N, C-alpha and C positions, 0 to 999 in steps of 0.2 A: 296270496295277494296277486292281483293281476299286474301284468307288465304292459298292458295296452298303451300305445303311444298317447301322450298327453297332447291332444289337438282337437280342433273342431269347435262346436258350439257347446259350451258348458252352461247349463242353467243354474244360476244362483237362486235356488228354490225359495219361494215363500214358505212360511210355516203355518199350516192351518192350526187354529187354536180354538179351544172351547170357550163358552161364555165366562168361565172362571179362570181363563188365561192359562190353561194347561195345553200341552202339545197334543194335537189330534193325530196320533201316529197312524191310524188306519187311513185317514184322509190324506195324510202326507204320502203314504205308500201309493195310494191311487194316483195322486198328482205326479209323483215321480214316474210311475208307469206311463202316464200320458206324455210327459216330457220326452222320455226315451223313445216312445213310439212315434213321436213327431220330429225326430231328427237330431236330438241332442246326443252327443257322444258320452257325456258324463253329467252328473248332477252334483252341485255343491250345496250341501245343507248347512244351515245355521251360520251363514255369513251375515253381511249387512242386510240384504234383502230378506234373509231368513230370520231376522230379529235375534241373531245369535247372542248379542250382548244382553238380551233381556231374559234369557233362560239360564238356569244353573247347569253346571257340568253334569250333575246327576240326571236332570231332565233330558238333556240332549243324548246322553249315552243310553238311557232307557229307551228313547225313541228309536235310536239306531239299532239297538238289540231287537226291538219289535220288527223293524224293517227286515233284518236278517232272518228272523224266525218266520216271517211271512213269505220268504222265498226271494227277496230282492237280491239282485246281483250287486254285491257290495264292491266288486271290482270296478264298478262304474260310479262309485261314490268318492267325492273329494270334500269331506266335511271340514268346516272351518274351526279354528281355535281362536277365539276372541276373548281374551281374559288378561287382566293385569296380575293374576295370581300364577306364580311359577308352578306351584304344586298342581293346580288345576290343569295347566298346560301339559305337564308331565303325565297326569292321569289320562287326559284326553288322547294324547299321542299314542300312548301304549294301547289304549282301548281301540283306537282306530286301526292300529296294526293288527291286533288280535281279531278284529271283526272282518279283516280282509279288505279294507278300503284301499283304493288305488293310490291315494296321496292325501296329505293334509294341507289345507290352505291356512297359513299361519300369519296372524296379525302380530306386529311387534307389541311389546308391553307399552301401553299408551298413557297411563295415568300421569306419570312423572315427566313426560316429554323427554325421554332419554336421548342422549347423544349417540353417535355412531359406535363408540367403544362400548357403551352400555348395551346397545342392541346386539352387537356381536357377542358380548358376554352372555346375553340371554340365550342366543341360539347355540353357543358353545355348550352351555350348561344343559340345555334341553336335550341336545343330541347325546351328550355324555351320559346323562342320567337314564336315557331310554334305550341306548343302543344294544344293551344285552337282552332287551325284550322285543324290539322291533327295528327294522331297517326301512320303514315306510318312507317314501319320498316326501319332500317338503316343497310346497309352492309358496313363495313369499307373497304377502298381501300388501301392496303399496297403495294406501289410501290416506295420504297425509292430511287431507282436508278434514278427516275425522280422527285419525290416530295421532296426528301432530308429529309423526316420526316418518320421514321419507327414506325409502331405500335408494340411496345414491349409487352411482356407478362404482366408486371406490368401496363402499360397504358391500355391495353384491360381490365384487371381485374378491374381497377378503374372505367372505363366507365360502365362496367356491374354492378358493385356494386351500382352505382348511378342511372343508367337508365334501369336496368333490361332487359326485353325482347325486348325493343326498339332496342337494339344492337343485331340484329338477325343473323348476319353473317360477314364473312371477306373474301375478295379476296386477297390471298397471291401471289403477282406477283414477288416474289424474285427469283423463280425457285429453291429455296433451299428446298429439300425434308425434311431434318431434321427440318427445321423451320415449315413446314406444319404439320409434325407429332407431333411436340411439341404443336401446336395450337389445334389439335384434342384431344390430351391427356389432356391438361390444361383446355379446355373449351368444355366439352361434350354437352352442350346445344347450342353451336354456330354452324351455318352452315359454315363449313370451305371449301372454294373453292381454287383451285390452278389456276394460270394463265398459267401453262405450261403443255402441253400434256404429257411430259415425266414423270411428277410427278403424273399424274392422277391415273394410276392403283394402285400404292402403297398407295396413299392417300385414295382412295375409299375402299380398303381392310381394312384399319385401322379405317374406320368409317367416313371419310371425305364426304362432300356433293357432290363433283363433280368438275367442272371447269367453270370458266368464262374467255373466251379467244377469240382471234381473229381467230384462225384456223378453227372453225366451219363455218366461212363465206364460205369456200370452201369445207371443209371436214366434214360437220355435220354428215352425215350418218356413216362414219368410227369412229368418236369420240363417237357417241351414242353406236355403237357396242363395242367399247373399254370400255366404262362406264359399259355396261351390262355384259361384259366378260373381266374383268381386267387381267385374266390369259393368254390372247391371245398375246403371245410374238411376233409373226410374225407381227401382226397389229401394235403393239407398235413400232417395229423396223421400219416399213414403215413410221409411223407418225413422228418418231424421225428424219428420213431423210428429210421429208417434212418440218418440222419446221426449220431445219438447213438451208434448201434452202431459205425459206422465210426470215429468219434472215439475210442471206447473201445478199439478194437483197432488203433490206430496209423495211422489216416487213410490215407495213400497206399498203404502196404503192405497195408492191409485191402482197398482197392479192387483192388489187384493180385491178392490172394488170391481175391477174388470172381470176377474175370475168369478166373483159372486154373481155378476150379471150373466156372463156367458155360460156358466155351469148351472145356473138357476139354484144356487145354494147360498143363501144369505149368510150362513155362518162363515163362509170363506172370507168375508170382509172384516171379521174380527181381528183386532190387533192388541198387543199388550201395551198398557199405559207406560210411558206418557204418550205413545202414539194413539191416535184416535181414528176410528173408521171414517171414511169419506162420507159427507152428507149426501142425501139422495139427489139434491140439485147439482152438486158438483159431479157426482157420478154420471148423471144424465149428460152433462156437458162433455165429460171425458169420453163417453161412448159415442157421442155425436162426432167428436173430433176424430176418433178412430174410424168411424164409418165414412167420413169424408175422404179418407185415404183409400177406401175400397176394401177395408178389412172385413172379413167374415170369419167367425170362429171356426176352428178345426173341429171335426167330429170327434 
């Protein structure tokens, strides 16, 4: 397992799927290679942008095994655990460790809207059940607008007190700059990532680790440039306009539509129901909005 520092631009990769909604592991491997070649430090598979809640644990582990067999650097993988099933979380975490992944991005159990004591108990049990098999780092996934369970300052502090360096980072997908800055100040030993491009420059200047987000799927080079030069107001303004366009057209299905357009591969637009591929008219408008910002696809 790699000990590479958790920082930089981490692409929350989309997941290519087939017409019958199976994971296209070969195309996923090629996309990951493209992301890493264009400046991403790591890739996080099967999170929100990767439709992680739409695939079974077996499907995701099979795809990761194919990635490893194809020669992928698993030390640059931060796969997500997005499940309400404790047993599936245990199975995933052990497998991620055995595959040599750098860390696991862990969503709290979301279905019952657990309180902080319940979330802490989940992580206590997850670590206890798996620690004889793996000591893989955990990155907390804070996205309460979908999970309904926020990682508050007291909850994070309690987890770190009990589990120490196993709690290695947090992805804050609230889009709230003040919350991100509070996390950096409160937890100097934690790798604090934002999920929002617009928060990235200020967070990095304050000591944050970088971002874990969907926009690098299309804009990896520009986001790496913004990470390296957070004072670039012009690039920040362009990226802000791009994320507004993506949000307006369905977020992850918009990113998939853009990849289908720029890679000339229509199958990249496929999504798993209930998500639906973007219409051709909406895709055309999305691409026009990107091009108004001066965007040209990387080779």
